MOPAC internal coordinates of N, CA, C and O (Angstrom, degrees):
PM7 1SCF
backbone

  N    0.0000 0     0.00 0     0.00 0    0    0    0
  C    1.4530 1     0.00 0     0.00 0    1    0    0
  C    1.5263 1   108.55 1     0.00 0    2    1    0
  O    1.2310 1   120.85 1   -46.55 1    3    2    1
  N    1.3128 1   115.97 1   133.45 1    3    2    1
  C    1.4584 1   122.09 1   179.23 1    5    3    2
  C    1.5212 1   109.73 1  -106.79 1    6    5    3
  O    1.2310 1   120.61 1   -46.26 1    7    6    5
  N    1.3313 1   116.44 1   133.74 1    7    6    5
  C    1.4558 1   120.83 1   176.20 1    9    7    6
  C    1.5220 1   108.23 1   -98.18 1   10    9    7
  O    1.2310 1   120.38 1   -48.66 1   11   10    9
  N    1.3172 1   116.88 1   131.34 1   11   10    9
  C    1.4513 1   121.21 1   176.59 1   13   11   10
  C    1.5198 1   109.60 1  -131.53 1   14   13   11
  O    1.2310 1   120.85 1   -20.38 1   15   14   13
  N    1.3025 1   115.98 1   159.62 1   15   14   13
  C    1.4581 1   121.55 1   174.19 1   17   15   14
  C    1.5165 1   107.92 1  -151.45 1   18   17   15
  O    1.2310 1   120.72 1   -24.55 1   19   18   17
  N    1.3264 1   116.23 1   155.45 1   19   18   17
  C    1.4582 1   118.63 1   178.30 1   21   19   18
  C    1.5167 1   112.50 1  -111.80 1   22   21   19
  O    1.2310 1   120.03 1   173.71 1   23   22   21
  N    1.3242 1   117.55 1    -6.29 1   23   22   21
  C    1.4639 1   120.31 1   179.07 1   25   23   22
  C    1.5146 1   107.87 1  -160.55 1   26   25   23
  O    1.2310 1   120.88 1   -45.77 1   27   26   25
  N    1.3112 1   115.93 1   134.23 1   27   26   25
  C    1.4554 1   121.69 1   179.05 1   29   27   26
  C    1.5190 1   107.75 1  -145.89 1   30   29   27
  O    1.2310 1   120.37 1   -48.82 1   31   30   29
  N    1.3144 1   116.90 1   131.18 1   31   30   29
  C    1.4592 1   122.02 1  -179.63 1   33   31   30
  C    1.5212 1   108.22 1  -113.65 1   34   33   31
  O    1.2310 1   120.36 1   -59.15 1   35   34   33
  N    1.3251 1   116.92 1   120.85 1   35   34   33
  C    1.4602 1   122.39 1   178.33 1   37   35   34
  C    1.5124 1   109.22 1  -122.85 1   38   37   35
  O    1.2310 1   120.89 1   -43.26 1   39   38   37
  N    1.2996 1   115.90 1   136.74 1   39   38   37
  C    1.4643 1   121.37 1   176.81 1   41   39   38
  C    1.5219 1   109.00 1  -102.94 1   42   41   39
  O    1.2310 1   120.73 1   -46.28 1   43   42   41
  N    1.3289 1   116.21 1   133.72 1   43   42   41
  C    1.4602 1   121.34 1   178.92 1   45   43   42
  C    1.5144 1   108.24 1  -149.49 1   46   45   43
  O    1.2310 1   120.85 1   -25.59 1   47   46   45
  N    1.3160 1   115.98 1   154.41 1   47   46   45
  C    1.4591 1   119.62 1   178.06 1   49   47   46
  C    1.5265 1   109.44 1   -71.54 1   50   49   47
  O    1.2310 1   121.37 1   -22.23 1   51   50   49
  N    1.3117 1   114.98 1   157.77 1   51   50   49
  C    1.4678 1   120.98 1  -175.19 1   53   51   50
  C    1.5313 1   112.48 1   -62.13 1   54   53   51
  O    1.2310 1   119.64 1   151.44 1   55   54   53
  N    1.3162 1   118.29 1   -28.56 1   55   54   53
  C    1.4639 1   120.72 1  -177.32 1   57   55   54
  C    1.5255 1   112.95 1   -99.64 1   58   57   55
  O    1.2310 1   119.83 1  -165.15 1   59   58   57
  N    1.3260 1   117.93 1    14.85 1   59   58   57
  C    1.4548 1   120.75 1  -177.72 1   61   59   58
  C    1.5286 1   111.18 1   -81.56 1   62   61   59
  O    1.2310 1   120.40 1    -9.91 1   63   62   61
  N    1.3107 1   116.83 1   170.09 1   63   62   61
  C    1.4598 1   122.49 1  -177.41 1   65   63   62
  C    1.5318 1   112.86 1   -99.79 1   66   65   63
  O    1.2310 1   119.71 1  -173.49 1   67   66   65
  N    1.3343 1   118.16 1     6.51 1   67   66   65
  C    1.4655 1   120.25 1  -176.41 1   69   67   66
  C    1.5220 1   112.82 1   -59.49 1   70   69   67
  O    1.2310 1   119.66 1   136.11 1   71   70   69
  N    1.3213 1   118.25 1   -43.89 1   71   70   69
  C    1.4611 1   121.18 1  -178.78 1   73   71   70
  C    1.5256 1   110.21 1   -59.92 1   74   73   71
  O    1.2310 1   120.26 1   136.70 1   75   74   73
  N    1.3112 1   117.10 1   -43.30 1   75   74   73
  C    1.4616 1   121.60 1   178.93 1   77   75   74
  C    1.5261 1   110.69 1   -61.35 1   78   77   75
  O    1.2310 1   119.82 1   139.46 1   79   78   77
  N    1.3078 1   117.94 1   -40.54 1   79   78   77
  C    1.4681 1   121.44 1   178.91 1   81   79   78
  C    1.5236 1   110.46 1   -63.35 1   82   81   79
  O    1.2310 1   120.09 1   133.08 1   83   82   81
  N    1.3194 1   117.44 1   -46.92 1   83   82   81
  C    1.4608 1   120.83 1  -178.33 1   85   83   82
  C    1.5251 1   112.17 1   -64.49 1   86   85   83
  O    1.2310 1   120.21 1   143.09 1   87   86   85
  N    1.3190 1   117.21 1   -36.91 1   87   86   85
  C    1.4636 1   120.65 1  -178.66 1   89   87   86
  C    1.5300 1   111.00 1   -81.29 1   90   89   87
  O    1.2310 1   120.02 1   127.48 1   91   90   89
  N    1.3211 1   117.56 1   -52.52 1   91   90   89
  C    1.4662 1   121.25 1  -173.84 1   93   91   90
  C    1.5233 1   113.95 1   -74.80 1   94   93   91
  O    1.2310 1   120.17 1   141.62 1   95   94   93
  N    1.3219 1   117.28 1   -38.38 1   95   94   93
  C    1.4637 1   119.99 1  -174.25 1   97   95   94
  C    1.5277 1   112.14 1   -96.82 1   98   97   95
  O    1.2310 1   120.02 1   134.99 1   99   98   97
  N    1.3294 1   117.57 1   -45.01 1   99   98   97
  C    1.4577 1   120.33 1  -177.34 1  101   99   98
  C    1.5189 1   113.00 1   -87.85 1  102  101   99
  O    1.2310 1   119.79 1   168.13 1  103  102  101
  N    1.3329 1   118.01 1   -11.87 1  103  102  101
  C    1.4501 1   121.81 1   175.00 1  105  103  102
  C    1.5212 1   115.06 1    79.31 1  106  105  103
  O    1.2310 1   119.79 1  -161.61 1  107  106  105
  N    1.3340 1   118.01 1    18.39 1  107  106  105
  C    1.4547 1   119.84 1   176.70 1  109  107  106
  C    1.5237 1   109.28 1   -76.53 1  110  109  107
  O    1.2310 1   120.61 1   -22.27 1  111  110  109
  N    1.3130 1   116.44 1   157.73 1  111  110  109
  C    1.4631 1   121.76 1  -179.22 1  113  111  110
  C    1.5223 1   109.93 1  -121.13 1  114  113  111
  O    1.2310 1   120.66 1   -40.94 1  115  114  113
  N    1.3400 1   116.34 1   139.06 1  115  114  113
  C    1.4607 1   119.45 1   174.99 1  117  115  114
  C    1.5195 1   109.02 1   -70.19 1  118  117  115
  O    1.2310 1   120.82 1   -41.31 1  119  118  117
  N    1.3298 1   116.04 1   138.69 1  119  118  117
  C    1.4472 1   120.03 1  -178.34 1  121  119  118
  C    1.5143 1   112.44 1  -137.88 1  122  121  119
  O    1.2310 1   121.36 1    11.36 1  123  122  121
  N    1.3253 1   115.01 1  -168.64 1  123  122  121
  C    1.4661 1   120.86 1  -178.43 1  125  123  122
  C    1.5230 1   111.08 1   -60.10 1  126  125  123
  O    1.2310 1   121.44 1   -34.40 1  127  126  125
  N    1.3182 1   114.84 1   145.60 1  127  126  125
  C    1.4586 1   122.61 1  -179.96 1  129  127  126
  C    1.5200 1   108.00 1  -141.28 1  130  129  127
  O    1.2310 1   120.38 1   -44.14 1  131  130  129
  N    1.3359 1   116.88 1   135.86 1  131  130  129
  C    1.4659 1   118.43 1   176.84 1  133  131  130
  C    1.5333 1   110.96 1   -58.63 1  134  133  131
  O    1.2310 1   120.57 1   -22.23 1  135  134  133
  N    1.2906 1   116.52 1   157.77 1  135  134  133
  C    1.4649 1   121.96 1  -177.85 1  137  135  134
  C    1.5305 1   110.03 1   -81.53 1  138  137  135
  O    1.2310 1   120.97 1  -103.12 1  139  138  137
  N    1.3211 1   115.74 1    76.88 1  139  138  137
  C    1.4632 1   120.76 1   177.46 1  141  139  138
  C    1.5280 1   109.03 1   -79.32 1  142  141  139
  O    1.2310 1   119.84 1   -21.35 1  143  142  141
  N    1.3376 1   117.90 1   158.65 1  143  142  141
  C    1.4662 1   120.19 1  -179.52 1  145  143  142
  C    1.5339 1   113.19 1   -80.63 1  146  145  143
  O    1.2310 1   120.00 1  -161.95 1  147  146  145
  N    1.3187 1   117.61 1    18.05 1  147  146  145
  C    1.4593 1   122.01 1   178.76 1  149  147  146
  C    1.5323 1   108.11 1  -141.13 1  150  149  147
  O    1.2310 1   121.00 1   -20.59 1  151  150  149
  N    1.3161 1   115.70 1   159.41 1  151  150  149
  C    1.4633 1   120.94 1  -177.17 1  153  151  150
  C    1.5257 1   110.62 1   -75.02 1  154  153  151
  O    1.2310 1   121.32 1   -21.81 1  155  154  153
  N    1.3203 1   115.09 1   158.19 1  155  154  153
  C    1.4489 1   120.15 1   176.79 1  157  155  154
  C    1.5099 1   111.57 1   167.37 1  158  157  155
  O    1.2310 1   120.76 1    -7.28 1  159  158  157
  N    1.3115 1   116.16 1   172.72 1  159  158  157
  C    1.4582 1   122.60 1   179.20 1  161  159  158
  C    1.5141 1   109.12 1  -133.26 1  162  161  159
  O    1.2310 1   120.84 1   -35.01 1  163  162  161
  N    1.3065 1   115.99 1   144.99 1  163  162  161
  C    1.4575 1   122.02 1   171.99 1  165  163  162
  C    1.5113 1   106.54 1  -111.80 1  166  165  163
  O    1.2310 1   121.03 1   -54.07 1  167  166  165
  N    1.3213 1   115.64 1   125.93 1  167  166  165
  C    1.4517 1   121.71 1  -179.19 1  169  167  166
  C    1.5176 1   109.14 1  -111.86 1  170  169  167
  O    1.2310 1   121.04 1   -36.36 1  171  170  169
  N    1.3212 1   115.62 1   143.64 1  171  170  169
  C    1.4555 1   121.77 1  -177.12 1  173  171  170
  C    1.5150 1   110.28 1  -127.61 1  174  173  171
  O    1.2310 1   121.36 1   -33.46 1  175  174  173
  N    1.3268 1   114.99 1   146.54 1  175  174  173
  C    1.4495 1   120.58 1   171.51 1  177  175  174
  C    1.5221 1   107.38 1   -81.18 1  178  177  175
  O    1.2310 1   120.10 1   -43.96 1  179  178  177
  N    1.3076 1   117.41 1   136.04 1  179  178  177
  C    1.4581 1   121.22 1  -177.47 1  181  179  178
  C    1.5201 1   108.16 1  -101.98 1  182  181  179
  O    1.2310 1   117.52 1   -42.50 1  183  182  181
  N    1.3054 1   122.33 1   137.50 1  183  182  181
  C    1.4580 1   125.37 1     3.51 1  185  183  182
  C    1.5216 1   111.49 1   -75.03 1  186  185  183
  O    1.2310 1   121.30 1   -28.70 1  187  186  185
  N    1.3477 1   115.13 1   151.30 1  187  186  185
  C    1.4587 1   120.97 1   179.85 1  189  187  186
  C    1.5180 1   108.34 1   -91.79 1  190  189  187
  O    1.2310 1   120.82 1   -57.84 1  191  190  189
  N    1.3125 1   116.04 1   122.16 1  191  190  189
  C    1.4557 1   121.24 1   176.81 1  193  191  190
  C    1.5162 1   107.83 1  -109.12 1  194  193  191
  O    1.2310 1   120.20 1   -57.33 1  195  194  193
  N    1.3122 1   117.23 1   122.67 1  195  194  193
  C    1.4581 1   120.66 1   177.47 1  197  195  194
  C    1.5049 1   109.08 1  -124.41 1  198  197  195
  O    1.2310 1   121.15 1   -28.21 1  199  198  197
  N    1.3042 1   115.41 1   151.79 1  199  198  197
  C    1.4566 1   120.81 1   178.22 1  201  199  198
  C    1.4984 1   108.15 1  -128.50 1  202  201  199
  O    1.2310 1   120.55 1   -53.04 1  203  202  201
  N    1.3201 1   116.55 1   126.96 1  203  202  201
  C    1.4498 1   121.83 1   178.29 1  205  203  202
  C    1.5090 1   108.14 1  -112.61 1  206  205  203
  O    1.2310 1   120.45 1   -52.09 1  207  206  205
  N    1.3324 1   116.75 1   127.91 1  207  206  205
  C    1.4494 1   121.34 1   179.48 1  209  207  206
  C    1.5176 1   108.96 1  -121.25 1  210  209  207
  O    1.2310 1   120.91 1   -37.99 1  211  210  209
  N    1.3122 1   115.87 1   142.01 1  211  210  209
  C    1.4531 1   120.60 1   175.19 1  213  211  210
  C    1.5205 1   109.17 1   -98.48 1  214  213  211
  O    1.2310 1   120.80 1   -48.83 1  215  214  213
  N    1.3093 1   116.08 1   131.17 1  215  214  213
  C    1.4629 1   120.32 1   176.55 1  217  215  214
  C    1.5118 1   109.14 1   -89.64 1  218  217  215
  O    1.2310 1   120.65 1   -48.20 1  219  218  217
  N    1.2909 1   116.36 1   131.80 1  219  218  217
  C    1.4753 1   120.67 1  -179.53 1  221  219  218
  C    1.5047 1   111.06 1   -94.82 1  222  221  219
  O    1.2310 1   120.10 1   180.00 1  223  222  221

């Protein structure tokens, strides 16, 4: 059985090692993030597949 998810929100202190674990060990990559009024990182599984649709 494979576990998948499309969105996960984790809270961590600014000086924690969680980001390093996700990037170095799990192989996620930092990517674009909207300009929120608070700090944070968005990590993506590579390859990144995105779909853009136009609404008529």
